C-alpha positions in Angstrom: 91.5 67.6 -51.9 92.2 70.0 -50.4 95.7 70.0 -48.7 95.0 71.6 -45.1 92.0 70.1 -44.9 93.4 67.1 -44.8 96.4 68.5 -42.1 93.5 70.5 -40.1 91.7 67.0 -40.1 94.1 64.6 -38.9 95.4 67.0 -36.0 92.1 66.6 -34.8 91.9 63.7 -34.9 95.2 63.2 -33.1 94.3 65.5 -30.4 91.6 62.9 -30.0 94.1 61.3 -29.8 96.3 62.5 -27.1 92.4 63.9 -25.8 91.4 60.0 -24.8 95.3 59.2 -22.7 95.3 61.9 -20.2 93.0 64.8 -18.6 91.7 68.0 -20.9 90.3 71.1 -20.0 87.0 69.8 -19.6 88.3 66.9 -17.0 90.3 69.3 -14.9 87.4 71.4 -14.3 84.8 68.8 -12.8 88.0 67.1 -10.5 89.1 71.2 -9.3 85.0 71.4 -8.8 85.3 68.5 -7.0 87.6 69.4 -3.8 87.7 71.5 -1.6 88.2 75.8 -2.8 90.4 76.7 0.2 92.3 73.7 -0.3 96.4 73.5 -1.8 96.9 72.3 -5.0 100.2 72.4 -7.4 100.7 76.0 -7.9 100.0 75.6 -11.4 99.4 79.0 -13.6 99.4 81.0 -16.6 97.4 78.7 -19.3 99.7 79.2 -23.1 99.1 78.0 -25.6 101.2 74.3 -25.8 104.4 74.3 -27.9 104.3 70.4 -28.6 100.9 70.3 -30.1 99.9 74.5 -30.5 95.5 73.5 -30.0 96.8 72.2 -27.0 96.7 74.0 -23.5 100.0 74.2 -20.9 100.4 75.9 -17.2 103.7 76.8 -15.9 104.1 75.2 -12.7 105.8 77.3 -10.4 106.6 75.9 -6.4 104.6 76.3 -3.9 100.9 76.2 -3.9 97.9 77.4 -4.2 94.4 77.5 -4.0 92.0 75.5 -5.5 89.6 77.7 -6.3 92.3 79.5 -8.2 93.2 77.1 -10.6 89.6 76.1 -11.4 89.0 80.4 -11.7 92.1 80.1 -14.3 90.9 77.0 -15.9 87.1 78.0 -16.4 88.3 82.0 -18.5 90.4 79.5 -20.9 87.6 77.7 -21.3 86.5 79.3 -25.0 89.2 81.5 -25.4 91.9 81.6 -28.1 95.7 81.1 -27.6 98.0 82.1 -29.5 101.1 79.8 -30.9 103.8 79.8 -29.9 105.4 80.4 -34.0 101.6 81.9 -35.0 97.9 81.2 -35.2 95.2 81.5 -32.6 93.7 78.0 -31.0 90.0 78.4 -29.0 89.9 75.8 -25.5 87.2 74.1 -24.5 86.9 70.8 -22.9 88.2 68.0 -25.4 91.6 70.4 -25.6 94.6 67.8 -23.3 95.9 70.0 -20.5 100.2 70.0 -20.7 102.9 71.0 -17.9 105.1 73.6 -19.9 107.1 76.2 -19.4 106.1 78.6 -23.1 107.6 78.2 -25.5 109.1 74.5 -24.7 107.5 71.4 -24.4 106.8 69.4 -20.8 104.6 66.5 -19.5 100.9 65.4 -19.4 98.8 66.0 -17.1 97.6 62.9 -16.4 95.6 63.6 -12.6 94.5 65.6 -9.2 95.5 63.8 -6.4 93.1 64.5 -3.0 96.2 65.9 -2.0 96.4 69.0 -3.7 99.9 66.7 -6.4 99.6 66.3 -9.6 100.3 63.1 -11.8 102.6 63.3 -14.8 103.3 61.3 -17.6 106.2 62.0 -20.5 104.6 61.6 -23.8 105.5 59.0 -25.4 
C-alpha cells in the first residue's frame, strides 16, 4: 500500500471526527443565514488554512463587530476555495470543513457556536 494513500485516509478520518465536535463551514453558513443580516456579530475576518490542521479553516478575530451579512459573504466565498497551508500544500474548503478562531500561523480554539446576541462560543482543542 502506498504510504501517502494511508496518511491521506487517516487525515480525512480525523477531519470527520473534528467536524463532529465543532462548527463546520456548512454549519456556520446555516447559522449565519438564520440571523438578521444587518445584525452585529463577532469580528471574524481573514479566512485562511488553520495552522493546527491545514485542511481546516480559520478566521482571525479582531476587535469590535461586523455585520452578519459580511461574515456570511466571507464564509460563502471560502466554500470551494483553495487555501495554501502554513508550511505548504493546497487545501479546498467545503461544507464539512471544521472552523477555528486563530491568527495566521498560530493554533487557536474550535468554533463551537454562534449566539443570537452575535457573540461566539469557542473551546480548546483537546
